[in-house]
N, C-alpha and C positions, 0 to 999 in steps of 0.2 A: 512027502505028503504033506507033512507036519509043519514045514515050513511055508507051502504053498498057503496052506487055510490060515494061516500066521497072520499075511498083511492084509487080507479080505478084513479078516475078523477085527483089526487093528483100526480100519478105514469105519467098519460099523461102529466102533466105542469111538470112536471120534464125533462121529456125525450124532450118536447119541447123545454125547457128552456138552456137544455144542449145541441141540435142542434145548438139556436140561439149562445150558447157562442161557439161552435166549428166553426159557421162561422164567428165570431167573428173572433176570433183567428186567422182563415184563411187569412181573411181580412189583419189583424195587420200583419202578416208574407206577404201577398203580397206586403204592400208599403214597407218593408225596402227592399223587393227584387228587385221592383222598384228603391229606392236610392240606392241600391247596383248598380243597371245599372248604375246611377247618375254618380259613381266614374270613371266607365267606360268611359262614354260621356266626362267627365270628363278628362280623359287620355289622350282621344284623342284630346280635346282642348289643353290641354297643351302640344302636340307633335307638336304645331304648335307655331310659333310667329307672331307677325303683324311687318311686315316691311312697315317703312314710305318713301315711293318713291316717286321721284319728281311727280308721279303722282295721288297719294294719298295713302292709307293705302292699304297692299297686304296680307292676310293670308298666309306664307308661311312655309313648313314645318323645324320643328327645327333644324334637322340633316338631309337634304336630300341626298338621297343615289344615284340619278338618276337626274344629271344634264344637261341638253343640254344649253350651252355658246354660243348662238350668236355672243356674243362680250363681251370684257372682259373675255375670255377662262385666258389668264395667271393668272390676280387676285386669280381668282378662285384656279387655279393648284398651286398657291403658300401659299394656305390655306388648301392644303391637301383635296380642294372637288372633290368628285368622279363624272366624267365625263361620259356622256353614247353616248354624241353628241358635235361637235365642229367646229369651220368653218374652211373654207380651209387656211386663210392665218396662224392662227396661227399653223396650220397642218403643214405645210410645213416649218415651222421656224425650225432652228435647235436646239434652246435650247430645246425644247420640244417634241424633235422628239420621245424620249424614255420614254415621261413618259405618248404618247397616244398610245401606243401599244392598238389594238382592241376597240379604241374610233372611232366611226361612222363620219364621215364626212359631215356635212347636210350646209344647207343652209335656207333662213327664207319660200322660195317656196317652198322646200319640205314636205308638211303638211304630207304626208302618211309614208316618211321615219321617221320625227318627232315622229308622232304616238307609231311607230315600238318599239322604242325606252323605252316607256312608263315613260317618264317624270314626276320628283314627281316638276319639279322647270325648270324655262326655265329665259334666262337673254337676253335680248335681246335689241335693239339700236332703240331708240324714230323713227330714221327714216324710220324704216320698214314696210312696207305696211298693212303685214298680224299680225299686234298685238290682234287684232279683235277675230282672227282666232286660234291664239297662246294659248291665255287664255283662251278657249274651252276645249283645249288639258291638260294644265295645269298652276298653279299659275304664271304669267309671271312679271317678273321685265322688268322696260325698263329704259335706262342710255341715256343720251342725250351725244353725244362725246365734250369735250371740256369745258362741263358747272363746273366739279369739275376738281381742280388740281389735278396732279397724288400720293400726298399723301392720300390726302380728297376720292379720289378714292377708294382707297385700304381699307381705315379706313369702305366706305360704303359696297364694298362687305364682309369686316370682320361681319359687323351688318349683313348682310342678311344671312350671313350662322353661323350665331350667333358664330361667333367665334372674338369676338369686341377687346379683349382682347388680345389676337395672334397679330391683327392686328396693335392695338395701341402700343406694344411691338416693334415692329419690325421698325414702323416709330420712333419711339423716338432714337432707336438705328441706324438707319441708318442716322437719320439727325445728332446724335453727330459724326457718325465716316466720315462721308461725308465733315461736316465741318472742322473737325481736318484735313482731307487731304486736304481741300482747302487753310488752313493757313502754313500748310509744303508746296504747290506748289507752295503759292504767296512769298512765304520766298527763295524759290529757283528761283522761274522766275521774281519774280520783282512784288510790288504792283500794279503796273500800265499796265502789260504787258496783251497783249491783245488775244482771243481765237476766232478763228472763226472755224463753224462746215458745213463742204462742203459734197456734194451728187452729184457724177457722175450715168447719166445712159446714155442709149445710144444715146440721143439726145441732153439735155440738163446739166445744174449744177444747184445745188441749195443751198443757203444758209439759215440756219436754226436760229431763233430767240430763245426764253429760252424756249418753252415747245412744242416742234413738235417732241420728243422722239430724237433718234441719240445721247442720253447723255447729251440734250441739261440741262433736269430740272438739273441735277447733278453737271453741269460747272459750269451753271451760276444763279442757284438757292439755291443749295446745297451747294457747293464751293464759289459761290459769285465769281466769275473769271469773267474779261472783256472782254467784246464785241467791235469791233472797232465800231465806232461812222457809220462807213457808213451801216452796217450790222443793227446797230440798229434802224436807219432810214428808211431803207426800209423791213427791216424782221421779228422787233419786233411785231409790230401791228397785220400783217395776220401770222405770226408763219415762212412763207417761204418768199423765193424771187427766181425768176429764172433770172439764169445770162448766157450769153453767154464764151466760153472760155475766147476771150478778156479782159473779163473786170474781170476776177477772182481776179485780183493783189489787186484791187481797195478794195476788200471785204475783204480779206486773212489779218489776225492779225498776231501775234509775233508766235504766235501755231497753226497749222493746226488739226483739226482732221478731217479725211477723209474717209468718210463713203462709201464703193465700194463694189459691187461683184464681185466674184474672176471667176466668168461664164460671167463676162460683158466687152464690150469694155474699156478697160483700155489704150488705144495707147497715151491718151491723156497725160499721164505721162510719156512721150517720147519726147513731144513736147519743143520750146525751150519756148515757153511762161510761161507753168507751171515750167519749169527748172529754170526761171529766178525770178520766185517769192520768196523772201527772207529768209519765213519759211523754202520754200524747199531747199535752198540753204544752210540753216542752220540746217537740217536733224532735223526741229522741226515739224515732220508733226508723228501725231497718226493715223494709220490705223485701223478700225472696218467695220467688217460682215455687211451688209445692212441687210441681211435678218436674223440678230438677233439683230439689233437692234429699230426695228418700233413701241416697246414696252417701257409701262414706267411702269412697273410691279414689283414687287419685284425681281424674278429670274434677268429679264434684267438688273435692273438696280445694281445688285452688281456683272454682270457679266463684265457691262460696269467700274464701281468704281475700280475692280481690273484693270483693260486694263487702264485706266486713270492713278491711281499709280505706273503701271509698267513705264507708258509711261513717265509721268513727273519726277517722282520721282526714277525710277529703281527698285521700288521695289513692290513686291504684298502687 
């Protein structure tokens, strides 16, 4: 009797052990399955980078596809960034008109409009009031205007877009070409010759220091050209200085770079006060378009470098 019961018992035991073994096997395949999902999660993590912003680390897409640039849009454009939203001033700039077809014009206050663009990255100015709301829409990186110089700013945008090498390559090349042009210009106009950068609007005149766009970074920093002492005293610190037409001659260098709008009131150019400025008499005036010159990004800098090479040296 005992022997007869023993065989069925052994069969039952084998079935139970087999079931346990199958469960164990199933559990072991579940674990790799979960581990397999880990690379997927890992891939998601690897599709982002940590950008060390001025306000702390921010997780941003490694290759953003839908960028809203409320500031620094020209820098983004120069690195091939894909914009879906841009500020109105960049949109109005003639250098970028052809590159912004179909891109929505937005402002920091237009939250619904920003959401509609489904951005995966937002670039904003630190002075903007809705930063916290923007962060709820997409990873948001802020920059403080003037905190970085014009080349550092481009380098930072390169890091943000995961294109640091491309940004640095352009920086190195531009510095070399601008410095070489500066040497040629000094050889032609004299080591001590001075250059002033002026701008006229409907009411006032302005003279600029060495970091207020309008080509000032190229002329004074990259090329190493000289500004008049009066300009150095009044405009170098604050960035610009407001003038009346009567005192322009006091701030005029041996050469003038005149930023003006073709649509603006340029009647001052027909006045005796203007005509009597030595640089004007000597035809040492290089004109630039105000609307195309108010940024210091690679596209604008290349545009102005060509104008200056032609204006000072007669060649592009």
